[in-house]
C-alpha positions in Angstrom: -11.9 5.7 -2.5 -14.0 8.9 -2.3 -16.0 10.9 -4.8 -14.7 14.5 -5.1 -14.8 17.5 -7.5 -11.6 18.5 -9.1 -11.7 22.3 -9.3 -8.8 22.4 -11.9 -10.3 19.9 -14.3 -13.9 21.0 -13.5 -15.1 17.5 -13.2 -16.0 14.8 -10.7 -13.1 12.5 -9.8 -12.4 9.6 -7.5 -9.8 10.1 -4.8 -8.0 6.9 -3.8 -6.3 7.6 -0.5 -3.1 5.7 0.0 -2.2 4.8 3.5 -4.8 6.9 5.4 -2.7 6.4 8.5 -0.2 8.9 6.9 2.7 6.5 6.7 3.8 6.2 3.1 7.5 5.4 2.9 9.9 5.8 -0.1 9.3 2.3 -1.4 5.5 2.8 -1.5 6.0 6.1 -3.3 8.2 4.5 -6.0 5.6 1.7 -6.4 2.7 4.1 -6.8 4.6 6.2 -9.3 5.4 3.1 -11.4 1.7 2.0 -11.1 0.6 5.5 -12.2 2.9 5.4 -15.3 1.7 1.9 -16.2 -2.0 2.9 -15.8 -1.6 5.9 -18.0 -0.5 3.6 -20.9 -3.7 1.6 -20.7 -6.6 2.9 -22.8 -9.6 0.7 -22.7 -13.3 1.3 -22.0 -13.3 -1.2 -19.2 -10.3 0.3 -17.4 -10.6 3.3 -15.1 -8.4 6.3 -16.1 -5.8 7.4 -13.5 -5.1 11.1 -13.7 -2.4 11.9 -11.2 -0.6 11.1 -8.0 -0.7 13.9 -5.3 1.3 14.3 -2.2 0.0 16.2 0.8 2.7 16.8 3.3 5.6 14.4 3.6 3.7 11.1 3.9 0.1 11.3 2.7 -0.6 10.2 -0.9 -3.6 10.0 -3.1 -4.5 9.2 -6.7 -7.0 11.2 -8.7 -9.0 8.8 -11.0 -11.9 8.7 -13.3 -15.1 8.6 -11.2 -17.2 5.7 -12.5 -20.9 5.2 -11.8 -22.3 1.8 -10.9 -22.2 -0.6 -8.0 -19.4 -1.3 -5.7 -17.2 -4.4 -6.1 -17.2 -5.1 -2.4 -19.9 -7.9 -2.6 -17.9 -9.7 -5.3 -14.4 -9.6 -3.7 -14.9 -12.7 -1.6 -16.1 -14.6 -4.6 -13.0 -13.9 -6.6 -10.3 -13.8 -3.9 -8.1 -16.8 -3.7 -5.3 -17.1 -1.2 -2.1 -18.6 -2.5 
């Protein structure tokens, strides 16, 4: 996830790069579109807003999302991650 400036919305956004190796297949594209539609239906102060899914070329995808200030969740992931 990267911080960026959206020149069309004139605001800071977060870019979530999907498959930075550039290998997003049709199944992954469908899943991301479903995820985007589901995320747009959620409106809650504790949930990050997802704006759009963008495609660059044939196999590079990224989401534009609300840029939130605060600390990263990285230190907490191991605490809450449970393998099944």
